[in-house]
MOPAC internal coordinates of N, CA, C and O (Angstrom, degrees):
PM7 1SCF
backbone

  N    0.0000 0     0.00 0     0.00 0    0    0    0
  C    1.4491 1     0.00 0     0.00 0    1    0    0
  C    1.5286 1   110.58 1     0.00 0    2    1    0
  O    1.2310 1   120.44 1   150.25 1    3    2    1
  N    1.3310 1   116.77 1   -29.75 1    3    2    1
  C    1.4636 1   120.50 1   179.44 1    5    3    2
  C    1.5297 1   110.75 1   -61.31 1    6    5    3
  O    1.2310 1   120.27 1   141.43 1    7    6    5
  N    1.3273 1   117.09 1   -38.57 1    7    6    5
  C    1.4630 1   120.78 1   179.16 1    9    7    6
  C    1.5323 1   110.48 1   -64.83 1   10    9    7
  O    1.2310 1   120.39 1   136.32 1   11   10    9
  N    1.3191 1   116.85 1   -43.68 1   11   10    9
  C    1.4670 1   120.57 1   179.43 1   13   11   10
  C    1.5221 1   110.22 1   -63.74 1   14   13   11
  O    1.2310 1   120.36 1   134.05 1   15   14   13
  N    1.3237 1   116.92 1   -45.95 1   15   14   13
  C    1.4693 1   120.19 1   179.49 1   17   15   14
  C    1.5278 1   110.99 1   -62.57 1   18   17   15
  O    1.2310 1   120.30 1   138.84 1   19   18   17
  N    1.3121 1   117.02 1   -41.16 1   19   18   17
  C    1.4649 1   120.43 1   177.99 1   21   19   18
  C    1.5227 1   111.20 1   -63.24 1   22   21   19
  O    1.2310 1   120.48 1   137.09 1   23   22   21
  N    1.3261 1   116.69 1   -42.91 1   23   22   21
  C    1.4639 1   121.07 1   178.67 1   25   23   22
  C    1.5288 1   110.57 1   -63.03 1   26   25   23
  O    1.2310 1   120.11 1   140.22 1   27   26   25
  N    1.3340 1   117.40 1   -39.78 1   27   26   25
  C    1.4647 1   120.67 1   178.38 1   29   27   26
  C    1.5238 1   111.26 1   -63.52 1   30   29   27
  O    1.2310 1   120.38 1   137.87 1   31   30   29
  N    1.3306 1   116.88 1   -42.13 1   31   30   29
  C    1.4714 1   120.75 1   179.73 1   33   31   30
  C    1.5284 1   110.23 1   -66.06 1   34   33   31
  O    1.2310 1   120.14 1   134.85 1   35   34   33
  N    1.3212 1   117.34 1   -45.15 1   35   34   33
  C    1.4700 1   121.31 1  -179.60 1   37   35   34
  C    1.5307 1   110.14 1   -63.69 1   38   37   35
  O    1.2310 1   120.42 1   135.52 1   39   38   37
  N    1.3278 1   116.79 1   -44.48 1   39   38   37
  C    1.4675 1   120.38 1   178.91 1   41   39   38
  C    1.5214 1   110.79 1   -62.82 1   42   41   39
  O    1.2310 1   120.34 1   139.13 1   43   42   41
  N    1.3382 1   116.95 1   -40.87 1   43   42   41
  C    1.4588 1   120.34 1   179.65 1   45   43   42
  C    1.5284 1   110.79 1   -64.10 1   46   45   43
  O    1.2310 1   120.14 1   135.17 1   47   46   45
  N    1.3223 1   117.34 1   -44.83 1   47   46   45
  C    1.4665 1   120.37 1   178.72 1   49   47   46
  C    1.5288 1   111.00 1   -60.63 1   50   49   47
  O    1.2310 1   120.49 1   139.59 1   51   50   49
  N    1.3270 1   116.66 1   -40.41 1   51   50   49
  C    1.4648 1   120.62 1   179.31 1   53   51   50
  C    1.5214 1   111.16 1   -65.50 1   54   53   51
  O    1.2310 1   119.73 1   134.55 1   55   54   53
  N    1.3310 1   118.12 1   -45.45 1   55   54   53
  C    1.4614 1   119.98 1  -177.76 1   57   55   54
  C    1.5203 1   111.11 1   -70.25 1   58   57   55
  O    1.2310 1   119.67 1   147.37 1   59   58   57
  N    1.3227 1   118.24 1   -32.63 1   59   58   57
  C    1.4691 1   120.30 1   175.60 1   61   59   58
  C    1.5314 1   109.88 1   -65.75 1   62   61   59
  O    1.2310 1   120.14 1   138.02 1   63   62   61
  N    1.3219 1   117.34 1   -41.98 1   63   62   61
  C    1.4659 1   120.50 1   178.55 1   65   63   62
  C    1.5277 1   110.73 1   -61.83 1   66   65   63
  O    1.2310 1   120.01 1   135.64 1   67   66   65
  N    1.3239 1   117.58 1   -44.36 1   67   66   65
  C    1.4647 1   121.23 1   178.65 1   69   67   66
  C    1.5248 1   110.50 1   -64.99 1   70   69   67
  O    1.2310 1   120.24 1   140.12 1   71   70   69
  N    1.3305 1   117.14 1   -39.88 1   71   70   69
  C    1.4661 1   121.64 1   179.51 1   73   71   70
  C    1.5152 1   111.38 1   -65.06 1   74   73   71
  O    1.2310 1   120.26 1   134.73 1   75   74   73
  N    1.3266 1   117.10 1   -45.27 1   75   74   73
  C    1.4591 1   120.67 1   178.37 1   77   75   74
  C    1.5246 1   110.09 1   -61.30 1   78   77   75
  O    1.2310 1   120.21 1   137.81 1   79   78   77
  N    1.3167 1   117.20 1   -42.19 1   79   78   77
  C    1.4657 1   120.98 1   178.08 1   81   79   78
  C    1.5380 1   110.49 1   -61.75 1   82   81   79
  O    1.2310 1   120.35 1   135.21 1   83   82   81
  N    1.3268 1   116.93 1   -44.79 1   83   82   81
  C    1.4694 1   120.59 1  -179.21 1   85   83   82
  C    1.5275 1   111.16 1   -63.50 1   86   85   83
  O    1.2310 1   120.51 1   137.48 1   87   86   85
  N    1.3329 1   116.64 1   -42.52 1   87   86   85
  C    1.4706 1   119.92 1  -179.34 1   89   87   86
  C    1.5202 1   110.91 1   -67.25 1   90   89   87
  O    1.2310 1   120.12 1   136.98 1   91   90   89
  N    1.3317 1   117.38 1   -43.02 1   91   90   89
  C    1.4635 1   119.24 1  -179.19 1   93   91   90
  C    1.5261 1   111.77 1   -70.25 1   94   93   91
  O    1.2310 1   120.01 1   151.50 1   95   94   93
  N    1.3219 1   117.58 1   -28.50 1   95   94   93
  C    1.4579 1   121.03 1  -179.61 1   97   95   94
  C    1.5273 1   112.51 1   -83.90 1   98   97   95
  O    1.2310 1   120.48 1   133.82 1   99   98   97
  N    1.3465 1   116.69 1   -46.18 1   99   98   97
  C    1.4671 1   120.51 1  -172.34 1  101   99   98
  C    1.5222 1   114.28 1  -113.67 1  102  101   99
  O    1.2310 1   119.79 1   172.88 1  103  102  101
  N    1.3118 1   118.01 1    -7.12 1  103  102  101
  C    1.4634 1   120.04 1  -177.17 1  105  103  102
  C    1.5247 1   111.10 1    81.29 1  106  105  103
  O    1.2310 1   121.51 1    16.80 1  107  106  105
  N    1.3146 1   114.72 1  -163.20 1  107  106  105
  C    1.4674 1   120.17 1  -176.22 1  109  107  106
  C    1.5315 1   112.41 1   -98.42 1  110  109  107
  O    1.2310 1   119.98 1  -143.11 1  111  110  109
  N    1.3090 1   117.65 1    36.89 1  111  110  109
  C    1.4624 1   121.17 1  -178.94 1  113  111  110
  C    1.5255 1   112.59 1   -92.77 1  114  113  111
  O    1.2310 1   120.04 1  -152.81 1  115  114  113
  N    1.3151 1   117.53 1    27.19 1  115  114  113
  C    1.4652 1   121.52 1  -175.43 1  117  115  114
  C    1.5196 1   112.39 1   -61.43 1  118  117  115
  O    1.2310 1   119.92 1   144.96 1  119  118  117
  N    1.3173 1   117.76 1   -35.04 1  119  118  117
  C    1.4608 1   120.23 1  -178.76 1  121  119  118
  C    1.5087 1   112.43 1   -58.45 1  122  121  119
  O    1.2310 1   120.08 1   133.73 1  123  122  121
  N    1.3102 1   117.45 1   -46.27 1  123  122  121
  C    1.4675 1   119.96 1  -179.27 1  125  123  122
  C    1.5258 1   111.23 1   -69.19 1  126  125  123
  O    1.2310 1   120.19 1   143.04 1  127  126  125
  N    1.3168 1   117.25 1   -36.96 1  127  126  125
  C    1.4703 1   120.54 1   177.94 1  129  127  126
  C    1.5263 1   109.90 1   -65.03 1  130  129  127
  O    1.2310 1   120.40 1   136.62 1  131  130  129
  N    1.3283 1   116.83 1   -43.38 1  131  130  129
  C    1.4680 1   122.07 1  -179.75 1  133  131  130
  C    1.5285 1   110.28 1   -59.30 1  134  133  131
  O    1.2310 1   120.10 1   133.19 1  135  134  133
  N    1.3202 1   117.41 1   -46.81 1  135  134  133
  C    1.4660 1   121.64 1  -177.51 1  137  135  134
  C    1.5274 1   111.20 1   -69.16 1  138  137  135
  O    1.2310 1   119.83 1   133.79 1  139  138  137
  N    1.3258 1   117.94 1   -46.21 1  139  138  137
  C    1.4692 1   119.82 1  -177.57 1  141  139  138
  C    1.5292 1   112.04 1   -67.90 1  142  141  139
  O    1.2310 1   119.92 1   155.68 1  143  142  141
  N    1.3226 1   117.76 1   -24.32 1  143  142  141
  C    1.4677 1   120.14 1   178.83 1  145  143  142
  C    1.5285 1   112.67 1   -66.83 1  146  145  143
  O    1.2310 1   119.55 1   164.48 1  147  146  145
  N    1.3263 1   118.47 1   -15.52 1  147  146  145
  C    1.4643 1   120.12 1   179.52 1  149  147  146
  C    1.5227 1   112.29 1   -67.99 1  150  149  147
  O    1.2310 1   119.90 1   170.98 1  151  150  149
  N    1.3294 1   117.80 1    -9.02 1  151  150  149
  C    1.4651 1   120.08 1   177.12 1  153  151  150
  C    1.5292 1   111.69 1   -76.64 1  154  153  151
  O    1.2310 1   120.00 1   161.71 1  155  154  153
  N    1.3213 1   117.60 1   -18.29 1  155  154  153
  C    1.4655 1   122.05 1   177.84 1  157  155  154
  C    1.5314 1   107.98 1   -99.17 1  158  157  155
  O    1.2310 1   119.31 1   -53.02 1  159  158  157
  N    1.3441 1   118.93 1   126.98 1  159  158  157
  C    1.4700 1   120.88 1  -173.69 1  161  159  158
  C    1.5254 1   115.08 1   -55.56 1  162  161  159
  O    1.2310 1   119.48 1   134.40 1  163  162  161
  N    1.3235 1   118.60 1   -45.60 1  163  162  161
  C    1.4621 1   118.85 1  -177.72 1  165  163  162
  C    1.5166 1   112.05 1   -72.07 1  166  165  163
  O    1.2310 1   120.27 1   140.37 1  167  166  165
  N    1.3235 1   117.08 1   -39.63 1  167  166  165
  C    1.4652 1   118.92 1   177.57 1  169  167  166
  C    1.5207 1   110.28 1   -67.40 1  170  169  167
  O    1.2310 1   120.61 1   146.94 1  171  170  169
  N    1.3303 1   116.43 1   -33.06 1  171  170  169
  C    1.4667 1   120.15 1   175.78 1  173  171  170
  C    1.5270 1   109.81 1   -63.72 1  174  173  171
  O    1.2310 1   120.75 1   139.62 1  175  174  173
  N    1.3335 1   116.17 1   -40.38 1  175  174  173
  C    1.4704 1   119.68 1   178.74 1  177  175  174
  C    1.5199 1   110.02 1   -63.91 1  178  177  175
  O    1.2310 1   120.11 1   132.80 1  179  178  177
  N    1.3184 1   117.40 1   -47.20 1  179  178  177
  C    1.4659 1   121.42 1  -178.18 1  181  179  178
  C    1.5244 1   110.73 1   -64.78 1  182  181  179
  O    1.2310 1   120.11 1   133.59 1  183  182  181
  N    1.3430 1   117.40 1   -46.41 1  183  182  181
  C    1.4596 1   120.61 1  -179.67 1  185  183  182
  C    1.5240 1   111.73 1   -67.20 1  186  185  183
  O    1.2310 1   120.50 1   141.94 1  187  186  185
  N    1.3393 1   116.66 1   -38.06 1  187  186  185
  C    1.4673 1   120.15 1   176.52 1  189  187  186
  C    1.5170 1   111.53 1   -64.18 1  190  189  187
  O    1.2310 1   121.02 1   135.63 1  191  190  189
  N    1.3252 1   115.65 1   -44.37 1  191  190  189
  C    1.4590 1   121.12 1   177.40 1  193  191  190
  C    1.5327 1   110.45 1   -60.30 1  194  193  191
  O    1.2310 1   120.65 1   134.49 1  195  194  193
  N    1.3185 1   116.36 1   -45.51 1  195  194  193
  C    1.4644 1   121.43 1  -179.81 1  197  195  194
  C    1.5317 1   110.73 1   -63.24 1  198  197  195
  O    1.2310 1   120.39 1   135.67 1  199  198  197
  N    1.3317 1   116.86 1   -44.33 1  199  198  197
  C    1.4636 1   120.55 1   179.85 1  201  199  198
  C    1.5239 1   112.07 1   -62.03 1  202  201  199
  O    1.2310 1   120.40 1   135.03 1  203  202  201
  N    1.3203 1   116.84 1   -44.97 1  203  202  201
  C    1.4707 1   120.19 1   178.31 1  205  203  202
  C    1.5248 1   111.17 1   -66.27 1  206  205  203
  O    1.2310 1   120.67 1   142.15 1  207  206  205
  N    1.3181 1   116.32 1   -37.85 1  207  206  205
  C    1.4644 1   121.14 1   176.72 1  209  207  206
  C    1.5306 1   110.26 1   -58.64 1  210  209  207
  O    1.2310 1   120.76 1   133.58 1  211  210  209
  N    1.3258 1   116.16 1   -46.42 1  211  210  209
  C    1.4672 1   120.20 1   179.37 1  213  211  210
  C    1.5193 1   111.48 1   -62.12 1  214  213  211
  O    1.2310 1   120.05 1   137.53 1  215  214  213
  N    1.3327 1   117.51 1   -42.47 1  215  214  213
  C    1.4650 1   120.14 1   179.31 1  217  215  214
  C    1.5253 1   111.55 1   -62.71 1  218  217  215
  O    1.2310 1   120.40 1   139.26 1  219  218  217
  N    1.3375 1   116.83 1   -40.74 1  219  218  217
  C    1.4649 1   119.92 1   179.24 1  221  219  218
  C    1.5267 1   111.90 1   -68.94 1  222  221  219
  O    1.2310 1   120.20 1   141.97 1  223  222  221
  N    1.3388 1   117.22 1   -38.03 1  223  222  221
  C    1.4678 1   119.98 1   176.50 1  225  223  222
  C    1.5238 1   109.71 1   -64.48 1  226  225  223
  O    1.2310 1   120.58 1   138.38 1  227  226  225
  N    1.3372 1   116.50 1   -41.62 1  227  226  225
  C    1.4660 1   119.80 1   177.95 1  229  227  226
  C    1.5251 1   110.47 1   -59.98 1  230  229  227
  O    1.2310 1   120.62 1   135.59 1  231  230  229
  N    1.3318 1   116.42 1   -44.41 1  231  230  229
  C    1.4630 1   120.67 1   179.37 1  233  231  230
  C    1.5253 1   110.70 1   -62.36 1  234  233  231
  O    1.2310 1   120.32 1   138.76 1  235  234  233
  N    1.3411 1   116.99 1   -41.24 1  235  234  233
  C    1.4540 1   120.53 1  -179.65 1  237  235  234
  C    1.5251 1   111.45 1   -64.11 1  238  237  235
  O    1.2310 1   120.33 1   134.78 1  239  238  237
  N    1.3268 1   116.98 1   -45.22 1  239  238  237
  C    1.4674 1   120.53 1  -179.84 1  241  239  238
  C    1.5241 1   109.83 1   -64.68 1  242  241  239
  O    1.2310 1   119.92 1   137.37 1  243  242  241
  N    1.3295 1   117.76 1   -42.63 1  243  242  241
  C    1.4647 1   120.73 1   178.31 1  245  243  242
  C    1.5266 1   110.44 1   -61.71 1  246  245  243
  O    1.2310 1   120.37 1   142.96 1  247  246  245
  N    1.3393 1   116.89 1   -37.04 1  247  246  245
  C    1.4631 1   120.98 1   178.21 1  249  247  246
  C    1.5280 1   111.41 1   -71.40 1  250  249  247
  O    1.2310 1   120.24 1   138.85 1  251  250  249
  N    1.3111 1   117.14 1   -41.15 1  251  250  249
  C    1.4626 1   122.60 1  -174.93 1  253  251  250
  C    1.5159 1   112.51 1   -72.06 1  254  253  251
  O    1.2310 1   120.34 1   140.91 1  255  254  253
  N    1.3154 1   116.96 1   -39.09 1  255  254  253
  C    1.4583 1   121.02 1  -176.65 1  257  255  254
  C    1.5287 1   110.16 1   -86.35 1  258  257  255
  O    1.2310 1   121.03 1   -19.73 1  259  258  257
  N    1.2992 1   115.64 1   160.27 1  259  258  257
  C    1.4649 1   121.85 1  -179.84 1  261  259  258
  C    1.5175 1   109.87 1  -122.68 1  262  261  259
  O    1.2310 1   120.73 1   -28.60 1  263  262  261
  N    1.3168 1   116.21 1   151.40 1  263  262  261
  C    1.4603 1   121.65 1   174.95 1  265  263  262
  C    1.5142 1   112.72 1    62.28 1  266  265  263
  O    1.2310 1   120.95 1    38.82 1  267  266  265
  N    1.3228 1   115.79 1  -141.18 1  267  266  265
  C    1.4612 1   122.38 1  -177.51 1  269  267  266
  C    1.5268 1   111.15 1   -62.45 1  270  269  267
  O    1.2310 1   120.34 1   152.88 1  271  270  269
  N    1.3271 1   116.96 1   -27.12 1  271  270  269
  C    1.4699 1   120.22 1  -179.51 1  273  271  270
  C    1.5328 1   112.13 1   -62.22 1  274  273  271
  O    1.2310 1   120.15 1   165.30 1  275  274  273
  N    1.3292 1   117.32 1   -14.70 1  275  274  273
  C    1.4668 1   119.86 1   176.05 1  277  275  274
  C    1.5214 1   111.20 1   -62.25 1  278  277  275
  O    1.2310 1   120.59 1   157.19 1  279  278  277
  N    1.3242 1   116.48 1   -22.81 1  279  278  277
  C    1.4616 1   120.34 1   177.69 1  281  279  278
  C    1.5283 1   111.81 1   -65.11 1  282  281  279
  O    1.2310 1   120.20 1   166.22 1  283  282  281
  N    1.3362 1   117.23 1   -13.78 1  283  282  281
  C    1.4619 1   120.72 1   175.89 1  285  283  282
  C    1.5225 1   111.47 1   -62.38 1  286  285  283
  O    1.2310 1   119.94 1   164.36 1  287  286  285
  N    1.3270 1   117.72 1   -15.64 1  287  286  285
  C    1.4604 1   121.11 1   179.32 1  289  287  286
  C    1.5256 1   112.02 1   -74.59 1  290  289  287
  O    1.2310 1   119.89 1   154.34 1  291  290  289
  N    1.3115 1   117.82 1   -25.66 1  291  290  289
  C    1.4681 1   120.44 1  -174.34 1  293  291  290
  C    1.5279 1   114.88 1   -64.17 1  294  293  291
  O    1.2310 1   118.75 1   136.67 1  295  294  293
  N    1.3448 1   119.98 1   -43.33 1  295  294  293
  C    1.4648 1   119.01 1  -178.51 1  297  295  294
  C    1.5297 1   114.50 1   -69.30 1  298  297  295
  O    1.2310 1   119.72 1   179.94 1  299  298  297
  N    1.3151 1   118.13 1    -0.06 1  299  298  297
  C    1.4602 1   120.85 1  -179.82 1  301  299  298
  C    1.5303 1   111.00 1   -58.60 1  302  301  299
  O    1.2310 1   120.03 1   156.19 1  303  302  301
  N    1.3269 1   117.55 1   -23.81 1  303  302  301
  C    1.4637 1   119.67 1   178.91 1  305  303  302
  C    1.5286 1   111.72 1   -61.09 1  306  305  303
  O    1.2310 1   120.13 1   165.98 1  307  306  305
  N    1.3256 1   117.36 1   -14.02 1  307  306  305
  C    1.4619 1   121.46 1   175.81 1  309  307  306
  C    1.5221 1   111.64 1   -77.81 1  310  309  307
  O    1.2310 1   120.24 1   174.34 1  311  310  309
  N    1.3342 1   117.16 1    -5.66 1  311  310  309
  C    1.4572 1   121.29 1   178.15 1  313  311  310
  C    1.5153 1   112.91 1    74.35 1  314  313  311
  O    1.2310 1   120.91 1    34.91 1  315  314  313
  N    1.3197 1   115.87 1  -145.09 1  315  314  313
  C    1.4639 1   121.78 1  -175.23 1  317  315  314
  C    1.5248 1   113.55 1   -63.31 1  318  317  315
  O    1.2310 1   120.64 1   155.10 1  319  318  317
  N    1.3299 1   116.38 1   -24.90 1  319  318  317
  C    1.4685 1   119.02 1   178.60 1  321  319  318
  C    1.5305 1   109.57 1   -58.00 1  322  321  319
  O    1.2310 1   120.26 1   148.86 1  323  322  321
  N    1.3339 1   117.10 1   -31.14 1  323  322  321
  C    1.4661 1   121.29 1   177.79 1  325  323  322
  C    1.5240 1   112.17 1  -100.18 1  326  325  323
  O    1.2310 1   120.15 1   134.51 1  327  326  325
  N    1.3421 1   117.31 1   -45.49 1  327  326  325
  C    1.4668 1   118.75 1  -171.85 1  329  327  326
  C    1.5282 1   113.51 1   -67.26 1  330  329  327
  O    1.2310 1   119.74 1   147.06 1  331  330  329
  N    1.3227 1   118.10 1   -32.94 1  331  330  329
  C    1.4689 1   118.89 1   179.04 1  333  331  330
  C    1.5295 1   111.88 1   -65.46 1  334  333  331
  O    1.2310 1   118.73 1   133.82 1  335  334  333
  N    1.3546 1   120.03 1   -46.18 1  335  334  333
  C    1.4718 1   118.61 1   174.49 1  337  335  334
  C    1.5274 1   112.53 1   -63.54 1  338  337  335
  O    1.2310 1   119.92 1   145.21 1  339  338  337
  N    1.3433 1   117.75 1   -34.79 1  339  338  337
  C    1.4628 1   120.07 1   177.01 1  341  339  338
  C    1.5275 1   110.06 1   -61.60 1  342  341  339
  O    1.2310 1   120.48 1   133.22 1  343  342  341
  N    1.3324 1   116.69 1   -46.78 1  343  342  341
  C    1.4654 1   120.00 1   178.85 1  345  343  342
  C    1.5211 1   111.21 1   -64.02 1  346  345  343
  O    1.2310 1   120.50 1   140.21 1  347  346  345
  N    1.3357 1   116.65 1   -39.79 1  347  346  345
  C    1.4615 1   120.31 1   177.53 1  349  347  346
  C    1.5240 1   110.12 1   -58.44 1  350  349  347
  O    1.2310 1   120.21 1   131.49 1  351  350  349
  N    1.3286 1   117.19 1   -48.51 1  351  350  349
  C    1.4677 1   120.76 1   178.85 1  353  351  350
  C    1.5270 1   110.81 1   -63.44 1  354  353  351
  O    1.2310 1   120.31 1   142.58 1  355  354  353
  N    1.3303 1   117.01 1   -37.42 1  355  354  353
  C    1.4648 1   120.97 1  -179.53 1  357  355  354
  C    1.5268 1   112.01 1   -64.96 1  358  357  355
  O    1.2310 1   119.75 1   154.55 1  359  358  357
  N    1.3362 1   118.08 1   -25.45 1  359  358  357
  C    1.4633 1   119.44 1   179.37 1  361  359  358
  C    1.5243 1   111.96 1   -68.61 1  362  361  359
  O    1.2310 1   120.39 1   164.81 1  363  362  361
  N    1.3176 1   116.85 1   -15.19 1  363  362  361
  C    1.4658 1   120.29 1   179.06 1  365  363  362
  C    1.5234 1   112.86 1   -92.78 1  366  365  363
  O    1.2310 1   119.96 1   174.53 1  367  366  365
  N    1.3243 1   117.69 1    -5.47 1  367  366  365
  C    1.4641 1   120.35 1   179.29 1  369  367  366
  C    1.5194 1   109.65 1  -100.26 1  370  369  367
  O    1.2310 1   121.07 1   -27.99 1  371  370  369
  N    1.2877 1   115.56 1   152.01 1  371  370  369
  C    1.4630 1   121.01 1   179.20 1  373  371  370
  C    1.5245 1   110.55 1   -99.95 1  374  373  371
  O    1.2310 1   120.76 1  -163.89 1  375  374  373
  N    1.3286 1   116.16 1    16.11 1  375  374  373
  C    1.4568 1   121.30 1  -176.59 1  377  375  374
  C    1.5200 1   110.02 1   -65.12 1  378  377  375
  O    1.2310 1   121.38 1   -52.07 1  379  378  377
  N    1.3061 1   114.96 1   127.93 1  379  378  377
  C    1.4609 1   120.83 1   175.55 1  381  379  378
  C    1.5151 1   107.86 1  -121.48 1  382  381  379
  O    1.2310 1   120.97 1   -44.40 1  383  382  381
  N    1.2962 1   115.75 1   135.60 1  383  382  381
  C    1.4533 1   120.19 1   178.83 1  385  383  382
  C    1.5118 1   107.90 1   -89.59 1  386  385  383
  O    1.2310 1   120.84 1   -54.48 1  387  386  385
  N    1.3120 1   116.00 1   125.52 1  387  386  385
  C    1.4570 1   120.69 1   177.02 1  389  387  386
  C    1.5168 1   108.30 1  -102.55 1  390  389  387
  O    1.2310 1   120.22 1   -40.63 1  391  390  389
  N    1.3100 1   117.19 1   139.37 1  391  390  389
  C    1.4638 1   119.90 1  -179.21 1  393  391  390
  C    1.5242 1   110.98 1   -61.33 1  394  393  391
  O    1.2310 1   121.24 1   -36.83 1  395  394  393
  N    1.3173 1   115.24 1   143.17 1  395  394  393
  C    1.4599 1   120.28 1   176.94 1  397  395  394
  C    1.5281 1   108.73 1   -70.60 1  398  397  395
  O    1.2310 1   121.36 1   -38.39 1  399  398  397
  N    1.3029 1   115.01 1   141.61 1  399  398  397
  C    1.4745 1   119.28 1  -178.46 1  401  399  398
  C    1.5050 1   111.44 1   -82.01 1  402  401  399
  O    1.2310 1   120.10 1   180.00 1  403  402  401

């Protein structure tokens, strides 16, 4: 588990550094860049994959959490900046999801 936690921390630090660089260089215009990139086939594939990935992670967190904690699914739109710390924190819980009967 130490290796997984270390990888999550390293990945989070890397994505935060890239995010800070992008914001300081281009500002907060990511929404328009994300949408206009769909005109290029490969960027459309990457952005589509990323968007679906985020929706599935949101669904998983909403399913895994109970009560008000289901709201933890909403910040997933921030991508790895949010999901990596969420996964890191989840490695400390013994919560197991059992299939519904």
